[in-house]
N, C-alpha and C positions, 0 to 999 in steps of 0.2 A: 182646261177651259171651264170645267164645272167649278173649280176653285175660284176663278176670276168672277164668274157669274154670282157665286155665293157671297163673295166679298162685296160686289157692287150692290147686291140686295141688302146686305147688312148696313152699308153706308146709307142707303136710301131710307132705312128705318130709324136712323138717329134723329132725335129731336133737335130742333134748331138751337136750343139752349146748350146742349152738349157740344155741338160743333163750334158754337161761338166760344165756349169755354176752352176748347182745344186750341183754337187760333189765338186766344188771349195768352194761354200758357206758352205757346210757341213764341209769341212776340216777346214775352217776358224773358224767356231763355235767351233769345237773340239779343235783347237789350242788355242783359247782364254780360253776355260774351263781348259785346261791343264796348261796354264800360271797362271791363277788365283789360281789353286790348288797348284802349286809349290810355288807361293808367300805366300800363306797361311801356307804352311809347313815351309817356311823360317821364317816368322814372329812369328809363334807359338813355334818354336823350337822342334816340335814333328813330327815324321815321319807319324803319322796318326792323324791329328788335329780334325777329326770328327769321332765319333763312334756311333753306335746304341745300345741301351740296349736290350739284347736278352732274358733276363730271369727276374724273379721277385725277385731275391735275394736282391735287394736294395730298395724294397718297404718299406714304403710308399713314400720315398724320390724321387726315380726314378722308373718309371713304364716301363714295356716292351714296346718298340717302341719309347721311348724318344731318341732324338738326343742330344749327349753330345759334347761340344766344349772343346778341350784340349789345354793346354799350358804347356811347360816344362821349368820351371825356374831353375836357378842355386842354389837358396837358399835351405837349407835342408828341406826335407819332415818332416812334423810334424804330431803327433797323431791327428786324427780327420779329416784329409784331405781325399778326395775321389780321388783315383788314378785308372788309367787303366793300366793293365799289361798283359804281355804274359807269358805263362808257356811253358817250353820246351816240345815238343811233342804234343802240342795242337795248333790248328789253330786260334781259336777264342779268342780275348782279353776279359779279365774279368774286371768288374767295381766293386770295393769294397772299403770300408773305412779302413784307417790305424788305427789300434788299439794300436800298440806298435812300438816304434822306438828304435833300439838297435845300439849302436856304438861299434864296435869291438876295443878292447884295443890294439891288435897287429898292425892293419893296419889303424885304425881310419875310416874305411869304415862304412857307414850307411846301416843297414839292417832293413827291416820293416816286420811286421806281419799284415795281413789284414783279414777282415771279412765282409761278406754281412750283411747289417742291418737286413734282414729278415731271416738270417741263425742262427741256434742254436749254432754252433761251429765256431771257427776260421778256416782259409783256410788250415791249416796243415792237416786237416781231410777231404780229398777228393778233394780239388781243386789243391793244389800244386803237383808237380811231386813227385814220390816216394822218401822218405828219404829227402825231401826238407823241411826245417824248417822256412826259411826266404826268403824274396824277396831281391834281390840285385838291385843296380841302373840300371843295364843293362836290367832287366826285365820290368822296368816301362816305359810305352809309354808316359804318360803325366798325368797332374792333371786336374781335371774337373774345368773349369772356368765358365761354363754356360750351359744351356740346352734349348731345344725347345720341349715341350711335344708332344708326339704322332706322330711327323713328320717322324719317321723311319718306320712306318708300311708298307709303300710301299716296302721298302727293305726286311722286314721280309716276306711279302707275296710272293715276287718274289723269295726269297730263298727257302721258304717252298713249294711253288707251281710253279715249273719252267714253266708250260704251260702258266701261266699269263705273265711271262717275255717274252716268245716267241711270244705270241699274241700282246703284246705291241710293241715289236721291229718290227714285221711285219706291224702293223698299222702305226707306225711312218715312216717306210720306204716307204710305199705307199703314205703317206701324203707328204713326201719330193719329191717323184718322180712326183706326180700329181700337185704339187703347181705350180702356174703360175708366180712365182717370185714376 
């Protein structure tokens, strides 16, 4: 409790100019991060160029917590590629392998069927929306171009245990406020 009281006393003794400088620096860091993120979206062609694997459905290739880097090329998707896709009515993107590519005769649109490497059945059985048999191009977020093993565990922990997220935000806020530039 004494540490908290001492911290609050030291915050109260900061001049307004120093606090303003800290907030401006924080804003600049956030602006740079946003610009880099937007550039990455532009270069990759994907609205979400980085995703974290949240389940074990792609083991042994990708494990829970791996960070995947996506790219969305204009070339047709081929069987064997690993794609990340959204399903209508579900918030979380899915990472699975394309097992079948189907070209419709009437429109020449490409539809794909996917399956998790560690799943016994294809995604028509429990992953896709009701009565959905294929993924269309608008469902696909991107193709996996690379990965960084286990780097997404921080995201998983903060999602599954929100108290860790709030403690981290509080600690970082105090660090920013107390720093002496």
